[in-house]
C-alpha positions in Angstrom: 0.0 0.0 0.0 1.3 3.5 -0.7 2.0 5.7 2.3 -0.9 7.7 3.8 -0.3 11.3 3.1 -0.9 13.7 6.0 -0.7 17.5 5.5 -0.6 20.0 8.3 -0.7 23.8 8.4 2.5 25.9 8.3 1.4 28.5 10.9 2.4 28.7 14.6 -1.1 28.0 15.8 -0.9 24.4 14.4 2.5 23.4 15.8 1.2 21.6 19.0 -1.0 19.4 16.8 1.9 18.6 14.4 4.7 18.0 16.9 4.7 14.2 16.9 4.1 14.0 13.1 7.1 16.3 12.6 9.2 14.1 14.8 8.2 11.0 12.8 6.1 9.3 15.4 5.8 5.6 14.5 2.5 4.2 13.2 1.2 0.8 12.2 1.5 1.8 8.5 3.7 4.1 6.5 2.8 7.8 6.2 4.2 10.9 4.7 3.9 14.3 6.5 4.1 17.7 4.8 2.9 21.2 5.6 1.0 23.8 3.6 -1.2 26.8 3.9 -4.8 26.0 5.1 -6.5 26.4 1.8 -3.9 24.2 0.2 -4.6 21.4 2.7 -8.2 21.4 1.7 -7.4 21.3 -2.0 -5.1 18.3 -1.5 -7.8 16.4 0.3 -10.3 17.4 -2.3 -8.0 16.1 -5.1 -7.3 12.9 -3.2 -3.6 13.5 -3.1 -3.7 13.6 0.7 -5.8 11.4 2.9 -5.5 13.4 6.2 -5.3 17.1 6.5 -5.7 20.0 9.0 -8.4 21.8 7.1 -10.3 25.0 7.5 -13.8 24.3 9.0 -15.3 26.3 6.1 -13.8 23.8 3.6 -15.7 20.8 5.0 -19.1 21.4 3.5 -17.6 21.1 0.0 -15.7 17.9 0.9 -18.4 15.2 1.4 -15.9 12.4 1.3 -14.0 14.0 4.2 -15.0 13.6 7.9 -13.7 15.7 10.8 -12.0 14.1 13.7 -14.1 15.6 16.6 -11.6 15.8 19.4 -8.7 17.9 18.1 -8.4 21.2 16.2 -7.5 24.8 16.5 -10.0 26.8 18.5 -10.3 29.9 20.6 -12.5 30.8 23.5 -12.2 34.5 22.8 -9.6 36.9 21.4 -6.8 35.2 19.4 -4.6 38.1 18.1 -4.0 36.0 15.0 -7.3 36.3 13.1 -8.0 39.9 12.4 -10.4 42.1 10.4 -8.6 45.4 9.8 -10.8 48.3 8.5 -10.2 51.8 7.4 -14.0 52.7 7.4 -16.8 51.8 9.9 -17.9 48.3 9.4 -21.4 49.2 8.0 -19.6 51.0 5.2 -17.4 48.1 4.1 -17.9 47.5 0.4 -14.7 45.8 -0.6 -13.1 43.1 1.6 -9.5 42.0 0.9 -9.1 38.4 1.9 -5.8 36.8 2.9 -5.4 34.1 0.3 -4.2 31.6 3.0 -7.5 31.8 4.7 -11.0 30.3 4.2 -12.8 29.9 7.5 -11.7 33.4 8.6 -13.0 35.0 5.5 -16.4 33.3 5.8 -16.5 34.3 9.4 -15.8 37.9 8.6 -18.5 37.9 5.8 -21.0 36.3 8.2 -20.3 38.9 10.9 -20.5 41.8 8.5 -23.8 40.5 7.0 -25.5 39.4 10.3 -24.4 42.3 12.5 -23.9 45.2 10.1 -26.1 44.3 7.1 -23.3 44.5 4.5 -22.2 42.0 1.9 -18.9 43.3 0.5 -17.2 42.2 -2.7 -14.3 39.9 -1.8 -11.0 40.3 -3.5 -7.9 38.0 -2.9 -4.9 39.7 -1.4 -1.6 38.9 0.4 0.0 40.7 3.3 1.3 43.2 4.3 -2.0 44.8 5.4 -1.1 48.2 3.9 -1.0 46.6 0.5 -4.2 44.6 1.1 -6.0 47.8 2.0 -4.8 49.7 -1.1 -8.2 49.5 -2.9 -10.2 47.8 -0.2 -12.2 49.1 2.8 -11.2 46.2 5.1 -9.0 43.2 5.1 -8.9 39.8 6.7 -5.4 38.7 7.8 -4.5 35.5 9.6 -1.8 33.5 11.2 1.8 34.6 11.6 1.2 37.6 9.3 -1.6 38.8 11.6 0.5 38.4 14.7 3.2 40.6 13.1 0.6 43.1 11.8 1.3 46.6 13.1 -1.4 49.0 14.2 -1.3 51.9 11.7 -3.0 55.1 12.5 -6.5 55.4 11.3 -7.2 51.7 11.1 -9.6 49.8 13.3 -8.7 46.2 14.3 -11.3 43.5 15.2 -10.5 40.1 16.5 -12.9 37.8 14.7 -13.1 35.1 17.3 -13.9 37.7 20.0 -16.6 39.1 17.8 -18.1 35.6 17.3 -18.0 35.0 21.1 -19.8 38.2 21.9 -22.4 37.4 19.3 -23.0 33.7 19.9 -21.6 33.0 23.3 -19.5 30.1 22.0 -15.8 29.4 21.3 -14.8 29.4 17.6 -13.1 26.6 15.8 -10.9 27.5 12.9 -9.5 24.1 11.7 -10.1 20.4 12.2 -8.3 17.3 11.2 -10.1 16.0 8.1 -9.9 12.3 7.2 -10.9 11.0 3.8 -13.2 8.0 3.7 -12.6 5.2 4.3 -10.9 6.4 7.6 -7.8 4.3 8.4 -8.4 2.9 11.8 -4.9 3.8 13.1 -5.1 7.5 12.0 -7.0 8.9 15.1 -4.5 7.3 17.4 -1.6 8.8 15.5 -3.2 12.3 15.6 -3.8 12.0 19.4 -0.2 10.8 19.8 1.1 13.8 17.9 -0.5 16.2 20.2 0.5 14.2 23.3 4.1 14.4 22.0 3.8 18.2 22.2 2.3 18.2 25.7 5.1 15.9 27.0 7.9 18.1 25.5 6.2 21.5 25.8 9.1 23.3 27.5 11.6 22.1 24.9 9.4 22.8 21.9 8.1 26.2 22.9 11.4 28.1 22.5 12.0 26.3 19.2 8.6 27.4 17.8 9.1 30.9 19.0 12.4 31.2 17.2 11.1 29.6 14.0 8.1 31.9 13.8 9.8 35.0 15.1 7.2 35.6 17.7 9.3 35.8 20.9 9.0 33.2 23.7 6.7 35.2 26.0 4.2 35.9 23.3 4.4 32.4 21.9 3.7 31.0 25.3 0.8 33.3 26.0 -0.6 32.6 22.5 -0.5 28.8 22.6 -1.3 28.4 26.3 -3.9 31.1 26.8 -5.4 32.1 23.5 -5.9 28.8 21.8 -7.4 25.4 22.5 -6.4 22.2 20.8 -8.6 19.7 22.7 -12.1 20.1 21.5 -15.2 19.5 23.7 -18.9 19.6 23.3 -19.0 23.5 23.2 -16.5 23.5 20.3 -18.4 20.9 18.3 -21.6 22.8 18.9 -19.9 26.0 17.7 -18.7 24.3 14.5 -22.3 23.1 13.7 -23.7 26.6 14.5 -21.2 28.4 12.3 -21.8 26.1 9.4 -25.5 26.3 9.7 -25.4 30.2 9.9 -23.0 30.3 6.9 -25.4 28.2 4.9 -28.4 30.3 5.9 -26.5 33.4 4.7 -25.6 31.6 1.4 -21.9 31.8 2.2 -21.3 28.0 2.3 -23.2 24.9 1.0 -25.3 23.1 3.6 -24.0 19.9 5.2 -25.9 18.2 8.0 -23.1 16.2 9.6 -19.3 16.6 9.3 -17.9 14.7 12.4 -16.6 11.2 12.1 -18.2 8.8 14.6 -15.7 6.0 15.0 
């Protein structure tokens, strides 16, 4: 059998989930591990060139052959500092939204918040950081990941943390990414994914300085971000938040409808 291809996300926020995979944690069958941007992970799963991927939640409705592992992901209870909407006009006046091309879930979340809370449906144009370039011909921009953490606060721009906006609106955490597993789900994959996160937990104080250096975030900020801002172990509240987000996005015609996305194994 060819190796199972597993693809992770290249941002700091994914490193705890990937630690064991990066270290070559043993598995019953051969696997290959690579990293890419979130939207690319989803495209590889859709094409069948990867069997397991850390995918944006918003990608799952269009991947009917892919099921989400329900116990691990990238989530936030409130402010993340790494998923931002930056605007140069008041939100009800946003007509053009520049979307970080690495994102998918965050752009849908921004569009949902703008439509539901401010009654606007801006035209979305693809863009890449820095934020000043993204805002050249746009009223607002969605910027995520390492680029968002490094984003300055220029004068005259308002910054909104999208997960915090969602929390205030719905009273729930927000889940940005989940492990997607293509059917049929290899029985050993969930154990490997759990082992990869356990590897990070067991070696946290060794890995944290390494991640800080590799992503240029500084150790204090990396620790605060990964320990206090994000959640990687998902519970009932996170799973309910995923279903509510996807349902609302479908109601606002931002995503196709899908009744069930979680794998029950």
